[in-house]
C-alpha positions in Angstrom: 6.4 10.2 -25.3 5.5 6.8 -27.1 1.9 6.7 -28.2 -0.9 9.5 -27.5 -2.6 10.5 -24.3 -5.9 9.0 -25.4 -3.9 5.8 -25.3 -4.0 5.9 -21.7 -6.9 4.8 -19.4 -9.0 7.2 -17.9 -7.2 6.3 -14.7 -3.7 6.5 -15.9 -4.4 9.8 -17.3 -5.4 10.8 -13.7 -2.4 9.4 -12.2 -0.2 11.3 -14.5 -1.8 14.5 -13.4 -3.4 15.1 -16.8 -7.1 15.7 -14.9 -5.5 18.4 -13.2 -4.3 20.1 -16.2 -0.6 19.3 -15.4 0.5 18.9 -19.0 -0.4 22.5 -19.5 1.6 23.5 -16.6 4.9 21.9 -17.8 7.9 24.5 -17.9 8.7 26.1 -21.1 11.9 24.4 -21.2 10.3 21.1 -21.4 9.7 19.1 -24.6 6.3 19.0 -26.1 6.2 15.7 -25.3 6.9 16.2 -21.8 4.8 14.3 -19.2 4.2 15.6 -15.2 3.7 12.9 -12.6 2.3 14.1 -9.2 4.2 12.9 -6.2 1.9 13.6 -3.0 3.4 12.7 0.5 2.8 13.5 4.0 6.4 14.3 5.7 7.9 17.7 5.7 10.4 18.6 3.0 13.3 19.1 5.6 13.0 15.5 6.8 14.7 13.1 4.8 11.8 11.2 3.7 10.2 14.4 2.7 13.8 15.6 0.5 14.3 12.4 -0.6 10.8 13.1 -2.9 12.5 15.8 -4.1 15.7 14.6 -5.0 13.6 11.9 -6.8 12.1 14.7 -8.9 15.4 16.1 -9.7 16.8 12.8 -11.1 13.6 11.9 -12.7 14.5 15.3 -14.6 18.3 14.7 -15.0 17.9 10.8 -16.4 14.7 12.1 -18.8 16.8 15.4 -19.9 13.7 17.5 -18.9 11.1 15.1 -20.8 9.4 13.3 -17.8 8.9 16.0 -14.9 7.6 14.9 -10.7 5.7 17.4 -9.0 5.9 17.0 -5.5 3.0 17.9 -2.8 4.9 17.2 0.6 3.0 17.6 4.2 -0.5 15.8 3.5 -1.4 18.5 0.6 -3.1 16.2 -1.1 -4.4 14.0 1.8 -3.5 11.8 4.9 -1.4 8.4 5.1 -4.5 6.1 4.1 -6.0 8.8 1.9 -2.6 9.0 -0.5 -2.4 5.4 -0.6 -6.0 5.3 -1.8 -5.1 8.2 -4.2 -2.4 6.4 -5.6 -4.3 3.3 -6.2 -7.2 5.2 -7.8 -4.8 6.7 -10.1 -5.6 10.4 -8.8 -1.9 11.2 -8.0 1.0 9.0 -9.9 3.6 8.4 -6.8 3.4 8.6 -3.0 5.6 7.1 -0.2 4.4 5.2 3.0 5.4 2.6 5.6 5.1 -0.8 4.6 2.3 -1.3 7.2 0.4 1.5 5.1 0.8 -0.2 1.8 -0.6 -3.3 3.8 -4.2 -1.3 3.8 -4.0 -2.0 0.0 -2.4 -5.4 -0.3 -2.5 -6.8 3.5 0.7 -9.1 3.4 2.9 -6.0 2.7 2.3 -4.9 6.4 4.2 -8.2 7.2 7.4 -5.9 6.2 6.9 -3.7 9.2 7.2 -6.6 11.7 8.8 -5.3 14.8 12.3 -7.1 15.2 12.3 -8.8 12.2 15.7 -7.7 10.3 19.0 -8.8 11.6 20.4 -5.2 10.5 19.8 -2.6 8.1 21.5 -4.6 5.3 19.2 -7.1 5.8 16.4 -5.0 5.6 17.8 -3.3 2.4 18.5 -6.6 1.0 14.6 -7.7 1.4 13.1 -4.1 0.5 15.0 -4.3 -3.0 12.6 -4.5 -5.7 14.5 -7.5 -7.2 14.7 -9.4 -4.1 12.4 -12.8 -4.2 10.3 -11.3 -1.3 9.3 -8.2 -2.9 8.7 -9.2 -6.5 6.4 -11.9 -5.4 4.7 -8.9 -3.0 5.0 -6.6 -6.0 3.0 -9.1 -8.1 0.1 -9.5 -5.8 0.2 -5.4 -5.1 -0.2 -4.6 -8.7 -3.2 -7.1 -9.2 -4.5 -6.1 -6.0 -4.3 -2.5 -5.7 -2.9 -1.5 -9.1 0.2 0.0 -7.4 3.8 -1.0 -7.9 6.8 0.0 -5.6 9.5 1.4 -7.5 11.8 1.5 -4.6 12.2 1.9 -1.0 15.0 3.1 1.2 16.1 2.9 4.8 14.1 5.3 7.1 15.2 4.4 10.5 14.9 2.6 13.6 11.5 3.6 15.5 12.1 4.5 19.0 9.8 5.7 22.0 9.1 9.2 23.3 7.5 10.1 26.4 7.4 13.0 28.9 8.5 10.5 31.7 11.2 7.6 31.9 10.4 4.5 30.4 12.9 1.3 31.0 10.5 -1.8 30.6 6.8 -2.5 29.2 5.6 -2.1 32.8 6.5 1.3 32.9 3.8 2.1 30.0 0.9 0.1 31.6 -2.1 2.0 30.9 -0.3 5.1 28.8 -1.8 6.0 25.2 0.8 6.1 22.9 0.0 7.1 19.3 0.2 4.1 16.8 0.7 4.6 13.3 -3.3 3.7 12.1 -2.2 0.5 10.7 -2.7 -3.0 12.6 0.9 -4.2 13.1 1.8 -0.6 14.4 -1.0 -0.7 16.8 0.2 -4.2 17.8 3.9 -3.0 18.5 2.5 -0.5 20.6 0.6 -3.1 22.7 3.1 -5.1 22.9 5.1 -2.6 24.4 2.6 -2.8 27.3 1.0 0.7 26.1 -2.8 1.5 24.8 -2.7 2.2 21.2 -4.1 5.2 19.8 -4.4 5.6 16.2 -3.6 9.0 15.0 -2.8 10.4 11.5 0.9 11.9 11.2 -0.8 15.3 10.6 -2.4 15.5 14.0 0.5 14.1 15.6 2.0 17.4 17.2 -1.1 18.9 18.5 -2.4 15.4 19.8 0.9 15.5 22.1 0.6 18.8 23.2 -2.9 18.7 24.0 -2.3 15.6 25.9 -4.6 13.0 23.7 -1.6 10.9 23.4 1.2 10.8 26.2 3.9 9.7 23.4 4.6 8.3 20.2 7.4 6.6 17.9 9.8 7.4 15.1 13.3 7.4 13.9 15.5 10.1 15.4 15.3 12.1 12.1 11.5 12.4 12.4 11.7 13.7 16.3 14.5 16.2 15.3 12.8 17.8 12.3 9.5 17.8 13.5 10.8 19.2 16.8 9.2 16.8 19.1 11.3 17.6 21.4 9.4 20.7 22.2 6.3 18.5 23.5 8.6 15.3 24.8 10.8 15.3 27.3 12.4 11.5 26.8 13.9 9.3 24.5 13.9 5.6 24.7 16.0 3.5 22.1 13.7 0.8 22.0 14.5 0.3 18.0 11.4 -1.6 17.9 10.9 -1.6 14.4 13.8 -1.0 11.6 11.3 0.9 8.7 12.0 1.3 4.8 9.8 4.0 3.6 8.0 2.7 0.2 7.9 4.9 -2.9 5.1 3.4 -5.1 3.5 4.1 -8.1 0.1 3.9 -10.0 0.4 0.9 -12.0 -1.4 2.3 -15.5 0.8 5.5 -15.0 3.4 3.4 -15.2 2.6 1.3 -18.1 1.8 4.3 -19.9 5.4 5.5 -19.8 7.4 5.3 -22.7 10.3 2.9 -22.3 13.0 5.8 -22.4 10.5 7.3 -19.3 10.4 3.9 -17.5 14.3 4.0 -17.7 14.7 7.3 -16.4 12.2 6.3 -13.4 14.2 3.4 -12.8 17.7 5.0 -12.9 16.3 7.8 -10.7 14.9 5.0 -8.2 18.4 3.5 -7.8 20.2 6.8 -7.4 17.4 7.9 -4.5 17.1 4.9 -2.7 21.0 4.8 -1.9 21.5 8.4 -1.3 18.6 8.6 1.3 19.7 5.3 2.7 23.0 7.0 3.1 21.6 9.9 4.5 19.4 8.1 7.3 22.4 6.0 8.6 25.0 8.8 8.6 22.8 11.1 10.7 21.1 8.7 13.1 24.3 8.8 16.0 24.4 12.6 15.2 20.9 13.4 15.4 20.6 11.5 18.7 23.2 13.1 20.5 21.1 16.7 18.8 18.3 15.8 20.6 20.4 15.4 24.2 21.5 19.2 23.4 18.1 20.2 22.6 17.1 19.1 26.3 15.4 15.1 25.6 16.7 12.8 28.1 17.7 9.9 26.3 17.5 6.2 27.8 19.1 3.3 26.1 20.6 -0.1 27.2 23.4 1.7 29.2 20.9 3.9 31.2 18.7 0.8 31.8 16.3 0.2 28.9 15.4 -3.4 29.0 15.7 -3.9 25.4 15.1 -7.5 25.7 11.7 -7.2 27.8 10.5 -5.0 25.2 11.6 -7.5 22.2 10.2 -10.6 23.9 6.6 -8.8 24.6 6.4 -7.2 21.1 7.5 -10.5 19.5 5.3 -12.8 21.5 2.1 -11.0 20.6 2.9 -10.4 17.1 3.3 -14.1 16.8 0.0 -14.6 18.4 -1.8 -12.2 16.1 0.2 -12.5 13.0 2.7 -15.9 13.0 0.0 -18.1 11.5 -1.1 -15.4 8.4 2.7 -14.2 7.9 4.8 -17.3 8.8 5.8 -18.4 5.4 6.6 -15.3 4.8 8.7 -14.1 7.8 10.6 -17.6 6.8 11.4 -15.9 3.2 12.6 -13.1 4.6 15.0 -14.5 7.1 16.2 -16.6 4.6 17.7 -13.7 2.8 21.5 -13.2 3.3 
């Protein structure tokens, strides 16, 4: 690697894992100049969001000929969602992934990317989330300046759908129901717009919160619902599709700038590989996983079963516009302009 370890800032050294003695733990087959990056996240390894972190680690190793290593810590081992975002900003870890709403805790405009009913389709979402899109370039500059973190790639995470222990057809059916919300404002607004009372609960606590009745339901892509076995504590799946999500992978800026040009190229190449691979894995499996949830006993309610998708869209969009329209209006226009 170009330069010495002493050329890194202290924050950058921490991000590279040096504070935890990561270099000393690199495998014997790695070169003496190898660097280890710590990647912490909240997902289970069996989910696509969890698996893609491992795929990224493998791809970085391949593209760097084993010179640059990524050590993955899944399932909130290094902290909860908010803590992981802050750790990447501070440089305690080099990499993490989060929703755009979660990244909004570091740089508020990022939260606009998780606005419900914003994208025309998955292709539109992924064009917006490409690190080279004009929207992402602008947001990335702001994120680096505000939080010392940059987006290196984003992959499709799925369409978020509602689960509960009763049939829900319209926002009126959720009146008074406590539904778990990702603990960030845009998500809480989405739940409130759907007619429910949003209860912020960190993802690591959701299965217990559902099992104990702290909340009556939650919302997530079908991949997550299946892999975390939420069908064991939720009887109904409503195909609201209220939010098309990308999972955003970010890297501490000091760690990024501390890499050699060759290592940067390895990270960029790996990012491109895994962005496409994870997106395809989610898309290919959404319908199949929905059917699997049916087989496991969930009652699936979509438009054909009477789900009033337009009523959810109108109710959610009205509240989102009231709370965020003035703040994010220009950004929404830029997002809608991407074709």
